[in-house]
Phi, psi and omega in degrees: 000148177300148177304146184297329181283356178256030180300148182307138180275127185287347183288162173298133187268352179297131176255088188287346186258002180291115184286128177308134182095345179283163178302314180300314182295315181295319178296318177298323179295314179299313182295316181295325181283322199240339183292325178293315175298337179270008179090012175091004182212159180203148177287154179300315179298323181292320180294319178294322178296314179296321176301318177297321178294339176267004176097013180258117178302149185304315180300318178293323180297315181296319177295317179296321179296319177301319180294322179291329173295318180296328179281350177094007180283323182242149170242158173263128184223106178053041179086349177262171171258135179234147175295135170292122179306331179294343180274347186300315178302322178295317180292321179294322176296320178296321177302314182298320181289315187288320190253353179241086185289126182244130181233127178286142175252157177302131180096347176292153182287157175250155172249131174252135181241109179253129180216148174228108181258131182304150181301330179291348181244044181300328178298320178294320179300317179296314180298319182295314179298318181296316181291322178296317178297322183295328179269005173102014177283151178250147183266110174282319178206168184308322181251016180222117181238160181218159178196163171303145184297341178292352176261002186300319181297325178289325175298314178301318181296318178298315180300320179292315182297326181270000184056043183244010185299327182292343184263000189231149172232134179253138177235150173245134179220146176266344193218072176294138184233080176290171181286349176238166177307145184301324178299327178281322182297321183294336178288343175266327181285327178237149175273085184292332177295316179293323179292320176299316181299324179292320175298316181293323175300313180301312182296327181289340181277347192287326183300327184281348187284331184292349184278350183254184174289168179300320180296309179302314182296317184291317179300316181288328175298309181296319181296320179288328185278330199300334180287321189300314182295346176273308187279341176269113184285349183078047180293153179296146183299334180294342180257003184246158177301153183299331182262026183299131186275000188300313184295326177294320177300314181299316183294317179295318180298313181298319181297310184287323178299315180295333180286319191257341189301311183296306178301326180294317178295321177300320178297316181299315180296321179294317181295312183296322178293318180295315180295317179298319178297318179295321178295319180296319179298318179296318180294321179295320179296322180294317184278342180283000000 
């Protein structure tokens, strides 16, 4: 059983501020990708070894793992690290975003989110706006946000997690009619310049990935990519500039992911088996 001091943390476990390429972000990527295929647990030496294979020195890896335990992502279980069951919904939601690319087509419905949070709950208002922005919603007005309707279920989930459902009403519409052309309105609802820069940042990192092993390349690919499927709502191409870089990002991600995913998982299984075997041999030598 997990140690009593490692009881599940009731807070939201998403770390929205982990910068891609940072120790925290890379460790979260490794844990999110591989602990579930490994049965939800991994030995401390194996996790530190995999972190090293992803370019994280062992001292930094151990410090980062301690921080992830404090955040509630990991529990300590009989000397191993185990996934906190409370983190599974967050990881599953991340899987859907990262690996199931969704693109809105012209004529698809929109979701409108209208909310009024009491002044006494300004902290909740801040959290709600932050979480809506993180999943790709655009701000029409301070209390009115919008997104493609394929994100409506995630909006509902955020409202439930924040206990804010009573303050919000959701509408579905096929035909939003702003006071300016819709192509102009979306440039006010979303920061398309910042979104373009994020796509260009992602694409600029890809050339350097081929120089590593499949595991190293795949972990860094996912880590660099993971922000984009959240902040990019998947607007229809008819509402975006003709030179929009989004579709190229999606195509490159799918191509490279399919190349490295299998060999990377094989590497993880080989490392965990090797480390476990070495630990068993040492224990046998002590008791022999």
